[in-house]
C-alpha positions in Angstrom: -14.3 -6.1 19.6 -13.8 -7.6 16.2 -10.6 -9.3 15.0 -9.8 -6.3 12.7 -10.2 -3.9 15.6 -7.9 -6.0 17.8 -5.3 -6.2 15.0 -5.5 -2.4 14.4 -5.0 -1.6 18.1 -2.1 -4.1 18.4 -0.3 -2.1 15.6 -1.3 1.5 16.5 -2.2 1.4 20.1 -4.1 4.6 21.1 -4.4 6.0 17.5 -3.6 9.7 16.9 -4.5 10.8 13.4 -1.9 13.6 13.3 0.9 11.0 13.9 0.0 9.3 10.6 2.1 10.2 7.5 1.9 8.8 4.0 3.8 9.6 0.8 4.3 8.1 -2.7 7.6 6.2 -2.4 7.9 4.9 -5.9 6.0 4.6 -9.3 7.2 1.9 -11.6 6.4 0.3 -15.0 6.3 -3.5 -14.7 6.6 -5.9 -17.6 5.9 -9.4 -16.2 4.9 -13.0 -17.0 7.1 -13.7 -20.1 6.0 -14.6 -22.8 2.4 -13.4 -22.1 3.4 -10.0 -20.8 1.3 -8.2 -18.2 2.2 -4.6 -18.5 1.2 -2.3 -15.6 2.1 0.8 -13.7 2.4 0.4 -10.0 2.3 3.2 -7.4 3.7 2.5 -3.9 2.4 4.6 -1.0 4.5 4.3 2.1 2.6 4.6 5.5 4.4 5.9 8.6 3.1 6.2 12.1 5.0 8.1 14.8 8.0 8.1 12.5 8.1 4.3 11.9 7.2 2.6 8.7 4.2 0.4 9.3 2.9 -0.5 5.9 2.5 0.1 2.2 -0.4 0.5 -0.2 0.2 -0.6 -3.8 -2.2 0.5 -6.6 -1.9 -1.3 -10.0 -3.0 0.4 -13.2 -3.4 -1.1 -16.7 -1.7 1.0 -19.4 -5.1 2.5 -20.3 -5.3 4.1 -16.8 -7.9 1.7 -15.3 -7.2 0.4 -11.8 -6.6 -3.3 -12.1 -5.7 -4.3 -8.5 -4.3 -3.2 -5.2 -2.4 -4.5 -2.1 -2.5 -3.2 1.4 0.4 -4.5 3.5 1.0 -3.9 7.2 4.3 -4.8 8.7 
């Protein structure tokens, strides 16, 4: 078993796909790094498993609509 599989099973146990729920929690416009502004739109996708929040996926967009980065965070 790989390290990623061990980590996955330590969080989810016996995984049941129908117990997974995800939804857009927030969409924001961020203006950062004064004085060289980095302007971007960020969408936050909350991830719940068996009614408990287990993580978040953030997708970063440049103002022209191109995806510039992403984060996948497990709690």
